[in-house]
N, CA, C and O of each residue as an XYZ file, in Angstrom:
444
protein
N      37.945     31.951    -48.861
C      38.728     33.120    -48.533
C      39.201     33.825    -49.796
O      39.320     35.050    -49.816
N      39.471     33.067    -50.840
C      39.945     33.670    -52.077
C      38.824     34.235    -52.933
O      39.088     34.945    -53.904
N      37.600     33.939    -52.597
C      36.484     34.385    -53.432
C      36.446     35.908    -53.569
O      35.945     36.420    -54.570
N      36.955     36.626    -52.600
C      36.966     38.089    -52.682
C      37.872     38.581    -53.802
O      37.719     39.710    -54.268
N      38.809     37.756    -54.237
C      39.743     38.160    -55.276
C      39.255     37.812    -56.676
O      39.822     38.292    -57.658
N      38.225     36.996    -56.788
C      37.768     36.582    -58.100
C      36.966     37.676    -58.770
O      36.130     38.335    -58.151
N      37.238     37.850    -60.031
C      36.474     38.774    -60.858
C      35.135     38.095    -61.155
O      35.115     36.940    -61.581
N      34.031     38.783    -60.941
C      32.726     38.153    -61.189
C      32.570     37.635    -62.613
O      31.768     36.733    -62.856
N      33.316     38.187    -63.550
C      33.193     37.736    -64.933
C      34.014     36.475    -65.213
O      33.897     35.897    -66.294
N      34.845     36.037    -64.257
C      35.640     34.829    -64.471
C      34.736     33.611    -64.470
O      33.782     33.522    -63.697
N      35.049     32.695    -65.330
C      34.235     31.477    -65.423
C      34.524     30.570    -64.238
O      35.529     30.731    -63.545
N      33.641     29.625    -64.017
C      33.832     28.656    -62.936
C      35.098     27.832    -63.161
O      35.767     27.442    -62.204
N      35.424     27.570    -64.418
C      36.627     26.804    -64.729
C      37.891     27.575    -64.319
O      38.833     26.997    -63.777
N      37.894     28.867    -64.583
C      39.046     29.693    -64.199
C      39.165     29.737    -62.677
O      40.262     29.608    -62.134
N      38.050     29.915    -61.997
C      38.082     29.934    -60.535
C      38.582     28.610    -59.981
O      39.390     28.582    -59.052
N      38.101     27.518    -60.550
C      38.534     26.184    -60.097
C      40.028     26.000    -60.359
O      40.734     25.419    -59.535
N      40.506     26.486    -61.488
C      41.923     26.377    -61.804
C      42.779     27.176    -60.833
O      43.831     26.711    -60.396
N      42.325     28.378    -60.497
C      43.061     29.201    -59.528
C      43.081     28.549    -58.151
O      44.110     28.542    -57.474
N      41.951     28.007    -57.745
C      41.900     27.329    -56.442
C      42.816     26.111    -56.425
O      43.500     25.859    -55.432
N      42.830     25.352    -57.526
C      43.703     24.175    -57.600
C      45.173     24.595    -57.525
O      45.986     23.934    -56.879
N      45.498     25.698    -58.193
C      46.862     26.213    -58.167
C      47.262     26.584    -56.745
O      48.347     26.223    -56.290
N      46.395     27.301    -56.047
C      46.666     27.679    -54.658
C      46.826     26.432    -53.788
O      47.751     26.348    -52.980
N      45.933     25.479    -53.952
C      45.997     24.262    -53.129
C      47.298     23.505    -53.355
O      47.917     23.029    -52.403
N      47.713     23.392    -54.614
C      48.957     22.684    -54.915
C      50.169     23.387    -54.305
O      51.040     22.741    -53.722
N      50.219     24.696    -54.441
C      51.376     25.453    -53.963
C      51.452     25.552    -52.441
O      52.541     25.651    -51.874
N      50.310     25.525    -51.791
C      50.273     25.739    -50.343
C      50.017     24.463    -49.547
O      49.765     24.524    -48.343
N      50.079     23.316    -50.206
C      49.737     22.063    -49.534
C      50.668     21.699    -48.381
O      50.274     20.945    -47.491
N      51.888     22.219    -48.380
C      52.839     21.885    -47.313
C      52.629     22.704    -46.044
O      53.301     22.477    -45.038
N      51.719     23.632    -46.088
C      51.463     24.499    -44.942
C      50.138     24.126    -44.307
O      49.214     23.675    -44.984
N      50.054     24.321    -42.991
C      48.810     24.049    -42.271
C      47.752     25.069    -42.668
O      48.061     26.202    -43.035
N      46.505     24.641    -42.584
C      45.379     25.497    -42.942
C      45.416     26.818    -42.176
O      45.199     27.881    -42.757
N      45.690     26.752    -40.871
C      45.719     27.953    -40.044
C      46.812     28.907    -40.499
O      46.641     30.126    -40.463
N      47.947     28.338    -40.929
C      49.042     29.175    -41.393
C      48.666     29.897    -42.687
O      48.958     31.082    -42.854
N      48.020     29.178    -43.594
C      47.621     29.783    -44.867
C      46.599     30.890    -44.629
O      46.689     31.960    -45.230
N      45.636     30.636    -43.761
C      44.635     31.661    -43.453
C      45.322     32.879    -42.849
O      45.006     34.012    -43.213
N      46.255     32.657    -41.934
C      46.993     33.777    -41.336
C      47.750     34.545    -42.416
O      47.739     35.776    -42.430
N      48.410     33.816    -43.324
C      49.158     34.464    -44.404
C      48.253     35.283    -45.311
O      48.617     36.385    -45.722
N      47.075     34.752    -45.625
C      46.128     35.511    -46.457
C      45.643     36.761    -45.738
O      45.511     37.819    -46.354
N      45.384     36.650    -44.465
C      44.956     37.829    -43.705
C      46.066     38.870    -43.641
O      45.810     40.070    -43.746
N      47.295     38.405    -43.470
C      48.440     39.314    -43.462
C      48.549     40.027    -44.812
O      48.789     41.234    -44.865
N      48.371     39.280    -45.894
C      48.404     39.859    -47.232
C      47.307     40.917    -47.373
O      47.549     42.005    -47.897
N      46.114     40.594    -46.907
C      44.980     41.521    -47.022
C      45.240     42.825    -46.276
O      44.840     43.893    -46.738
N      45.903     42.746    -45.136
C      46.212     43.969    -44.379
C      47.176     44.865    -45.152
O      47.023     46.087    -45.176
N      48.166     44.244    -45.778
C      49.189     45.018    -46.478
C      48.819     45.373    -47.917
O      49.300     46.374    -48.448
N      47.978     44.571    -48.547
C      47.643     44.743    -49.966
C      46.153     44.546    -50.182
O      45.764     43.572    -50.826
N      45.309     45.420    -49.676
C      43.869     45.172    -49.702
C      43.245     45.143    -51.103
O      42.142     44.625    -51.272
N      43.925     45.682    -52.087
C      43.312     45.756    -53.418
C      44.004     44.874    -54.456
O      43.696     44.960    -55.645
N      44.921     44.042    -54.022
C      45.647     43.187    -54.964
C      45.386     41.720    -54.679
O      45.302     41.301    -53.524
N      45.259     40.952    -55.737
C      45.069     39.504    -55.615
C      46.434     38.871    -55.335
O      47.391     39.137    -56.063
N      46.541     38.046    -54.303
C      47.834     37.406    -54.023
C      48.066     36.219    -54.946
O      47.132     35.661    -55.522
N      49.305     35.857    -55.067
C      49.653     34.587    -55.703
C      50.068     33.647    -54.581
O      50.353     34.097    -53.472
N      50.106     32.362    -54.851
C      50.594     31.456    -53.799
C      52.009     31.816    -53.347
O      52.352     31.652    -52.176
N      52.824     32.306    -54.277
C      54.185     32.715    -53.915
C      54.199     33.863    -52.918
O      55.066     33.925    -52.046
N      53.238     34.772    -53.048
C      53.136     35.873    -52.090
C      52.851     35.337    -50.694
O      53.444     35.785    -49.713
N      51.951     34.386    -50.616
C      51.568     33.827    -49.310
C      52.722     33.021    -48.725
O      53.006     33.119    -47.531
N      53.387     32.226    -49.560
C      54.534     31.445    -49.087
C      55.634     32.370    -48.584
O      56.266     32.073    -47.570
N      55.875     33.472    -49.262
C      56.902     34.425    -48.813
C      56.563     34.976    -47.428
O      57.439     35.104    -46.573
N      55.300     35.299    -47.214
C      54.865     35.799    -45.901
C      55.077     34.734    -44.838
O      55.570     35.027    -43.748
N      54.705     33.494    -45.154
C      54.826     32.402    -44.178
C      56.289     32.097    -43.875
O      56.642     31.850    -42.722
N      57.135     32.112    -44.885
C      58.555     31.841    -44.660
C      59.207     32.952    -43.840
O      60.027     32.684    -42.962
N      58.840     34.193    -44.128
C      59.387     35.308    -43.343
C      58.989     35.177    -41.873
O      59.810     35.375    -40.977
N      57.715     34.839    -41.635
C      57.244     34.676    -40.255
C      57.961     33.517    -39.569
O      58.316     33.605    -38.394
N      58.170     32.437    -40.308
C      58.875     31.282    -39.745
C      60.318     31.662    -39.408
O      60.833     31.283    -38.356
N      60.959     32.399    -40.290
C      62.336     32.837    -40.039
C      62.437     33.752    -38.834
O      63.356     33.621    -38.025
N      61.493     34.683    -38.711
C      61.500     35.587    -37.564
C      61.292     34.816    -36.262
O      61.933     35.109    -35.253
N      60.404     33.842    -36.289
C      60.157     33.033    -35.093
C      61.407     32.242    -34.715
O      61.770     32.158    -33.542
N      62.057     31.665    -35.721
C      63.277     30.897    -35.466
C      64.382     31.796    -34.908
O      65.088     31.412    -33.975
N      64.527     32.989    -35.478
C      65.557     33.920    -34.997
C      65.313     34.298    -33.545
O      66.260     34.408    -32.766
N      64.052     34.497    -33.173
C      63.733     34.818    -31.780
C      64.073     33.653    -30.862
O      64.583     33.856    -29.760
N      63.789     32.424    -31.315
C      64.105     31.247    -30.500
C      65.608     31.112    -30.305
O      66.074     30.812    -29.206
N      66.361     31.333    -31.371
C      67.819     31.228    -31.273
C      68.360     32.296    -30.334
O      69.223     32.018    -29.500
N      67.853     33.521    -30.469
C      68.317     34.603    -29.607
C      67.975     34.333    -28.146
O      68.750     34.677    -27.253
N      66.816     33.719    -27.896
C      66.405     33.447    -26.520
C      67.243     32.342    -25.885
O      67.465     32.356    -24.674
N      67.708     31.389    -26.683
C      68.463     30.273    -26.127
C      69.960     30.513    -26.124
O      70.715     29.766    -25.500
N      70.389     31.556    -26.821
C      71.817     31.821    -26.893
C      72.303     32.374    -25.557
O      71.732     33.323    -25.019
N      73.349     31.774    -25.037
C      73.940     32.237    -23.780
C      75.357     32.702    -24.063
O      75.990     32.273    -25.027
N      75.830     33.569    -23.221
C      77.195     34.064    -23.377
C      78.172     32.916    -23.184
O      77.939     32.006    -22.388
N      79.260     32.976    -23.924
C      80.283     31.953    -23.775
C      80.843     32.018    -22.361
O      81.192     33.095    -21.877
N      80.929     30.871    -21.701
C      81.480     30.890    -20.344
C      82.964     31.251    -20.383
O      83.646     31.019    -21.381
N      83.447     31.817    -19.292
C      84.857     32.180    -19.196
C      85.702     30.915    -19.307
O      85.339     29.872    -18.764
N      86.810     31.008    -20.000
C      87.644     29.812    -20.135
C      88.218     29.401    -18.770
O      88.523     30.241    -17.923
N      88.347     28.133    -18.597
C      88.897     27.611    -17.351
C      90.397     27.455    -17.524
O      90.863     26.789    -18.448
N      91.150     28.078    -16.623
C      92.608     27.988    -16.678
C      93.057     27.036    -15.585
O      92.782     27.244    -14.403
N      93.732     26.016    -15.991
C      94.212     25.034    -15.019
C      95.419     25.607    -14.280
O      96.053     26.559    -14.734
N      95.717     25.007    -13.136
C      96.881     25.440    -12.351
C      98.161     25.231    -13.147
O      99.095     26.029    -13.057
N      98.200     24.169    -13.916
C      99.373     23.894    -14.749
C      99.570     25.014    -15.779
O     100.689     25.486    -15.979
N      98.490     25.430    -16.422
C      98.571     26.504    -17.404
C      98.936     27.823    -16.735
O      99.708     28.612    -17.280
N      98.379     28.057    -15.553
C      98.690     29.283    -14.819
C     100.189     29.328    -14.467
O     100.825     30.371    -14.615
N     100.742     28.223    -14.011
C     102.165     28.162    -13.652
C     103.032     28.348    -14.901
O     104.049     29.039    -14.856
N     102.626     27.726    -16.018
C     103.374     27.858    -17.259
C     103.370     29.320    -17.745
O     104.391     29.835    -18.203
N     102.214     29.969    -17.637
C     102.111     31.376    -18.036
C     102.973     32.266    -17.134
O     103.646     33.173    -17.622
N     102.954     32.012    -15.836
C     103.741     32.813    -14.896
C     105.229     32.640    -15.174
O     105.990     33.605    -15.104
N     105.646     31.422    -15.487
C     107.055     31.178    -15.790
C     107.467     31.909    -17.066
O     108.562     32.467    -17.144
N     106.596     31.902    -18.052
C     106.898     32.589    -19.322
C     106.981     34.110    -19.115
O     107.865     34.763    -19.670
N     106.065     34.669    -18.322
C     106.095     36.110    -18.026
C     107.368     36.442    -17.258
O     108.010     37.452    -17.546
N     107.745     35.612    -16.286
C     108.968     35.853    -15.510
C     110.195     35.797    -16.407
O     111.152     36.548    -16.212
N     110.164     34.911    -17.384
C     111.281     34.785    -18.323
C     111.379     36.021    -19.233
O     112.475     36.518    -19.492
N     110.251     36.502    -19.704
C     110.244     37.640    -20.634
C     110.394     38.983    -19.934
O     111.016     39.903    -20.465
N     109.817     39.092    -18.732
C     109.797     40.376    -18.019
C     110.250     40.194    -16.572
O     109.433     40.325    -15.660
N     111.529     39.894    -16.337
C     111.984     39.635    -14.969
C     111.834     40.840    -14.038
O     111.583     40.666    -12.846
N     111.984     42.042    -14.559
C     111.881     43.212    -13.690
C     110.450     43.420    -13.190
O     110.250     43.925    -12.086
N     109.476     43.041    -13.978
C     108.078     43.173    -13.552
C     107.771     42.193    -12.427
O     107.092     42.539    -11.460
N     108.259     41.008    -12.555
C     107.992     39.975    -11.553
C     108.624     40.369    -10.222
O     108.022     40.147     -9.171
N     109.825     40.948    -10.243
C     110.498     41.353     -9.006
C     109.728     42.452     -8.294
O     109.700     42.496     -7.064
N     109.096     43.350     -9.070
C     108.374     44.474     -8.453
C     106.955     44.115     -8.013
O     106.314     44.895     -7.309
N     106.466     42.962     -8.413
C     105.100     42.568     -8.037
C     105.057     42.072     -6.617
O     105.976     41.386     -6.172
N     103.989     42.410     -5.886
C     103.880     41.891     -4.516
C     103.622     40.387     -4.541
O     103.063     39.849     -5.498
N     104.036     39.734     -3.483
C     103.814     38.292     -3.360
C     102.331     38.043     -3.097
O     101.690     38.775     -2.344
N     101.806     37.017     -3.719
C     100.397     36.661     -3.571
C     100.291     35.587     -2.499
O     100.974     34.564     -2.550
N      99.426     35.839     -1.532
C      99.197     34.861     -0.478
C      98.247     33.778     -1.003
O      97.196     34.103     -1.556
N      98.587     32.544     -0.844
C      97.699     31.457     -1.284
C      97.026     30.806     -0.120
O      96.245     29.872     -0.302
């Protein structure tokens, strides 16, 4: 796949060195991922030779975008807080203490 980037005047030793460099830098990625990254590079930069760092940057960006989509898909809204009857009674008593005129004017709630 990288042969398209080699200058025909480069020696076999230089080509072998470049291939070894790519292999060392990209060894942690699956073959399919590297091929995808190279194709992505070719679409965006058809006349420039990539470095392994260029390919790794593409792969990391894609991995981050995939992770962000997964997080967004699994994120659910926070459920409404549950108020216990004890807390409700305590809150009502505090409101009655602070605002007695409001409590007197409120209609009685049927339970």
